[in-house]
Every structure is written in structure tokens, then in C-alpha cells.
C-alpha positions in Angstrom: 0.0 0.0 0.0 2.9 2.3 0.8 4.3 1.7 -2.7 1.0 2.6 -4.3 0.7 5.8 -2.3 4.3 6.8 -3.1 3.8 6.1 -6.8 0.5 8.1 -6.8 2.3 11.0 -5.1 5.0 11.0 -7.8 2.7 10.7 -10.8 -0.3 12.9 -9.7 1.5 16.3 -10.2 2.4 15.2 -13.8 -1.3 14.2 -14.5 -2.7 17.3 -12.8 -0.5 19.8 -14.8 -1.2 18.1 -18.1 -4.9 18.0 -17.4 -4.9 21.6 -16.4 -3.2 22.5 -19.8 -5.8 20.4 -21.7 -8.6 22.1 -19.8 -7.2 25.6 -20.5 -7.1 24.8 -24.2 -10.7 23.5 -24.2 -11.9 26.6 -22.4 -10.2 28.8 -24.9 -7.6 30.2 -22.5 -4.7 28.7 -24.4 -4.7 29.1 -28.2 -2.3 27.6 -30.8 -0.3 30.8 -31.3 0.3 31.2 -27.6 1.3 27.5 -27.3 3.8 27.8 -30.2 5.4 30.9 -28.6 5.5 29.5 -25.1 6.9 26.1 -26.3 9.8 28.0 -28.0 10.3 30.0 -24.8 10.3 26.8 -22.7 12.8 25.1 -25.0 15.1 28.0 -25.5 15.0 29.6 -22.0 13.2 27.8 -19.2 14.5 24.2 -19.9 18.2 25.4 -20.2 17.9 27.3 -16.9 16.3 24.2 -15.2 19.1 22.1 -16.6 21.8 24.6 -15.6 20.5 24.9 -12.0 20.1 21.1 -11.5 23.7 20.5 -12.6 25.1 23.6 -10.9 23.9 22.7 -7.5 25.3 19.2 -7.5 28.5 18.2 -5.8 30.5 17.1 -8.8 32.9 14.9 -6.8 30.2 12.9 -5.1 27.7 13.0 -7.9 29.9 12.0 -10.8 28.9 8.4 -11.5 30.8 7.2 -14.5 29.4 3.6 -14.6 25.9 5.0 -14.5 26.6 7.5 -17.3 28.3 4.9 -19.4 25.5 2.4 -19.0 22.9 5.0 -20.0 24.9 6.0 -23.1 25.6 2.5 -24.2 21.9 1.4 -23.7 20.7 4.4 -25.8 23.1 3.5 -28.6 22.0 -0.1 -28.4 18.3 0.7 -28.6 19.0 3.1 -31.5 20.9 0.4 -33.4 18.2 -2.2 -32.9 15.5 0.2 -34.1 17.6 1.2 -37.1 17.6 -2.4 -38.2 14.0 -3.3 -37.1 11.8 -0.3 -38.0 12.4 -0.3 -41.8 11.2 -4.0 -41.8 7.6 -3.1 -40.9 7.4 0.6 -41.9 7.8 1.3 -45.7 7.4 5.1 -45.8 10.7 6.9 -45.3 9.1 10.0 -43.7 7.8 7.7 -40.9 10.8 5.5 -40.4 13.0 8.2 -38.8 10.1 9.5 -36.8 9.3 6.1 -35.3 13.0 5.4 -34.5 13.2 8.8 -32.7 9.9 8.4 -30.9 10.9 5.1 -29.4 14.5 5.7 -28.3 14.3 9.4 -27.3 12.6 10.1 -24.1 11.3 13.4 -22.4 13.9 12.9 -19.7 14.2 16.5 -18.5 10.5 17.3 -18.1 9.5 13.9 -16.7 12.7 12.4 -15.3 13.9 15.1 -12.9 10.5 15.5 -11.2 10.2 11.7 -10.7 13.7 11.4 -9.2 13.2 14.5 -7.0 9.8 13.2 -5.8 11.3 9.9 -4.8 14.6 11.0 -3.3 14.4 14.8 -2.8 15.9 17.7 -4.7 19.2 17.7 -2.8 19.9 14.0 -3.6 19.5 13.9 -7.4 22.9 15.1 -8.5 23.8 11.9 -10.4 20.5 12.0 -12.2 21.0 15.7 -13.2 24.5 14.9 -14.5 23.0 12.1 -16.6 21.4 14.9 -18.7 24.8 16.2 -19.8 25.4 12.8 -21.4 22.0 11.8 -22.8 20.8 15.1 -24.1 23.6 15.5 -26.6 23.3 11.8 -27.5 19.6 12.0 -28.0 20.0 15.1 -30.3 22.8 13.6 -32.4 21.0 10.3 -32.9 17.6 12.0 -33.6 19.2 14.2 -36.3 20.9 11.1 -37.9 17.7 9.1 -38.0 15.7 11.9 -39.6 18.5 12.9 -42.0 19.1 9.3 -43.3 15.4 8.9 -44.2 15.1 12.4 -45.7 17.4 11.9 -48.6 19.5 8.9 -47.8 22.6 11.0 -47.0 23.8 11.9 -43.5 25.1 15.5 -43.6 27.5 15.7 -40.6 27.9 19.4 -40.9 24.2 19.9 -40.3 24.3 17.5 -37.4 27.3 19.2 -35.7 25.7 22.6 -36.3 22.5 21.5 -34.7 24.2 20.0 -31.7 26.4 23.0 -31.2 23.5 25.4 -31.2 21.2 23.3 -29.0 20.3 25.4 -25.9 20.2 22.3 -23.6 23.7 21.2 -24.6 25.0 24.8 -24.2 23.5 24.9 -20.7 25.1 21.6 -19.8 28.5 22.7 -21.0 28.2 26.0 -19.1 27.1 24.5 -15.8 29.7 21.7 -15.9 32.4 24.2 -16.9 31.5 26.5 -13.9 31.6 23.5 -11.6 35.0 22.4 -12.9 36.4 25.9 -12.5 35.0 26.2 -9.0 33.1 29.4 -9.8 30.0 30.5 -7.9 27.1 32.6 -9.1 26.1 35.7 -7.1 23.3 34.9 -4.7 20.8 37.2 -6.3 21.4 35.7 -9.8 21.2 32.1 -8.5 17.9 32.9 -6.7 16.4 34.4 -9.8 17.4 31.4 -11.9 16.2 29.0 -9.3 12.8 30.6 -9.3 12.7 30.2 -13.1 13.7 26.6 -12.8 10.9 25.9 -10.3 8.4 27.2 -12.8 9.7 25.2 -15.8 8.2 21.7 -15.1 4.6 22.8 -14.4 4.7 25.2 -17.4 6.1 22.6 -19.7 3.6 20.0 -18.6 0.6 22.4 -19.0 1.8 23.3 -22.5 2.1 19.5 -23.3 -1.4 18.9 -22.0 -2.7 21.8 -24.1 -1.3 20.1 -27.2 -3.4 16.9 -26.8 -5.5 16.2 -29.8 -7.0 12.7 -29.8 -8.8 12.8 -33.1 -6.0 12.7 -35.6 -4.8 9.1 -35.4 -6.9 7.3 -38.0 -4.1 7.4 -40.6 -1.3 6.2 -38.4 -2.8 4.3 -35.5 -0.6 1.2 -36.1 2.5 3.3 -36.0 1.3 5.2 -32.9 0.5 1.9 -31.2 3.9 0.5 -32.0 5.7 3.7 -31.0 3.9 4.0 -27.6 4.3 0.4 -26.8 8.0 0.5 -27.6 8.6 3.8 -25.7 6.6 3.0 -22.5 6.7 -0.8 -22.2 9.3 -2.6 -24.3 12.3 -0.3 -23.9 11.9 0.2 -20.1 11.2 -3.5 -19.6 14.4 -4.6 -21.4 16.7 -1.9 -20.1 15.5 -1.9 -16.5 16.0 -5.7 -16.4 19.6 -5.2 -17.7 20.2 -2.4 -15.1 19.0 -4.7 -12.3 21.3 -7.4 -13.5 24.2 -4.9 -13.5 23.4 -4.1 -9.9 21.9 -0.6 -10.1 19.6 0.2 -7.2 17.9 3.1 -5.4 18.7 6.6 -6.8 20.8 5.2 -9.7 18.0 2.9 -10.8 15.5 5.7 -10.4 17.6 7.8 -12.7 17.5 5.0 -15.3 13.8 4.5 -14.7 13.2 8.2 -15.4 15.3 8.0 -18.5 13.8 4.8 -20.0 10.1 5.1 -18.9 9.5 8.8 -19.8 7.3 9.5 -22.9 8.5 10.7 -26.3 10.4 14.0 -26.2 8.3 17.0 -27.1 11.1 18.4 -29.3 10.8 15.4 -31.5 7.7 16.9 -33.1 9.6 20.2 -33.9 12.6 18.3 -35.3 10.4 16.1 -37.5 8.6 19.1 -38.9 11.9 20.9 -39.7 13.5 17.8 -41.3 10.7 16.6 -43.6 9.6 13.8 -41.3 6.0 12.9 -40.7 5.3 15.6 -38.1 1.7 14.4 -37.6 2.9 11.0 -36.5 5.6 12.6 -34.3 3.0 14.8 -32.6 0.7 11.8 -32.0 3.6 9.8 -30.5 4.2 12.7 -28.1 0.5 13.1 -27.2 -0.3 9.4 -26.6 3.0 8.4 -24.9 2.6 11.4 -22.6 -1.0 10.5 -21.7 -0.3 6.9 -21.1 3.0 7.4 -19.3 1.1 8.6 -16.3 -0.2 5.0 -15.9 3.0 3.2 -17.0 5.4 5.3 -14.8 3.0 4.7 -11.9 3.2 0.9 -12.5 7.0 0.9 -13.0 7.4 2.7 -9.6 5.1 0.2 -7.9 6.9 -2.8 -9.4 10.4 -1.6 -8.5 9.3 -0.4 -5.0 7.5 -3.7 -4.3 10.7 -5.5 -5.3 12.8 -3.5 -3.0 14.9 -2.1 -5.8 14.2 1.7 -5.2 
């Protein structure tokens, strides 16, 4: 019963904020133009600040967990490689192949992962989870661009990939925060407080905007792909990789970080990237919507299972 109560306490804020955003759109308080502007603002300003603060306030010496970071990176590369060989076997349209690969391997780790870890272990204990972002965010972006570029014209343009990675606000925030930690620099108290306040607002705002983007009526043309993508993202990937993590001996906070990484829904930015790179943006959007909606249930179940097993 304690496990159920804990899982509910972790998942309910996610559900509440997404439901609030959906209700605001239905009531006309959140229109499409406002959503587009706010989504860009969240991606370019609020999320980088959240990422910066989460890394900045960690104790680098005690939080640097190289085995955890290596396992996360290798597992993502492995999933990407399997999908690269598997997806083209059952999906014949190039514009959907890259989108499906991206939708299954790339999770919304920042928006969903950090709140889950913080709810289970507290804000002051999640340093290793925050540092995971500095590894997985660049990796997610590079692999996502590769998957979409390959199926756009059959040629991977590394100059575009490197340019996209170098200009990514989340990657820049990671580099800045890690650099400041390595140099032993400290932000002025007034600046840190202002950035911390922004960081606190990021997750509720991002979840409300995500909820406001829910449209459940546009899946008739791609329901098979949506079903495969959501099942892969929320069930198959976490089931396989969490089992591997348990066999490798990861427990407690370290396992929670991996749970947050593997069980989070498809990344919101995957829709924008698909739209910019000639992928099926409609399918990408549906994968974000449905995986986000059902993740409230699946994350709850994963927490209960791991808690009941004594692993977290």
C-alpha cells in the first residue's frame, strides 16, 4: 500500500498539470499561437535554466557516477541500433521511419525524469540524475538528427548534425554548468535565486503546454505506428533496459535515474525536429501526445513494481 501511495504522489502532479493545460485549451484560455510561442520559450530559455541549475547545485565529486553515465549512453546507442535495423522492416514510408525510431529511443527525460527522481529522493539528492542529462541530451539530439537525415534523402550530412548539436540550448546549458563547476566558480546569490525561481516554474509550465497540445482525433491514418511507438517507448524499452540495469546491480537513486530515462514519454522536441526535417510531423505529434498521456499510468506501474521488489 505504501508503494501505491508513493507512486501516486509522484505521478499525480504530472497528471494534474497536463490535465490543467488540456482544460485551458478546451476553455479557450490557451490558443495555438500562444502555445507555439510558449513552447519555444520553454525550450530556449526555461529548460536550459532548469538544466543549468540542476547541474550547478550538484557536488561534482560525489555525484559523478561514470558507470551510470556509461550504462545510460551504451543502452541508448544499443536501442537506436536495434531500431535502425528493425523499424524499416515493418514501416515502408521513409518519412515515418526516422520519426518512429526517434519516438521510441528518445525520451522526455528533462521534463519527466527530474520530477520523478526528485519526488522519490528529494531535490538535494538527485545530483547523479542531473549529471546524466549532460550525457543523454547531446546523444539524443545527435541520434535523432541522424535518424531523420538518413530517411530524408539517404545521406547523413554531418555538418548539419554538428551545427544543430552546437546550437542546442540544452547542450550549451550543460556545458556552461559543468564548466562552472570544474572551474570552482560561484554565481552571485541574487542571480542564483532568480534562476532557481525560473527553474521551479519550468516543469509545471512545460507539462501544462504539453497537456494543451493533446488532440486525440488525428490518429486514423497512423494508428498502427502510434500503437507500435507508444508500446516501444513506454513498455518494451523500459522493460528490457531496467532488467539489464538490475542485472548490472543498479539500485535506489541510480536505478531511479534510469527508470526516469527509460520510462518517460517521447520527447516534445521530436515533433519540432520532425517538422523541420521533412519527417511525418503528424505521427511525431501523436507519439508525443499518446505516450505522454499513457506514461502517467506506466510510470506509476513501474514505480510500484520496483518499489515492491525493494529495488528503489
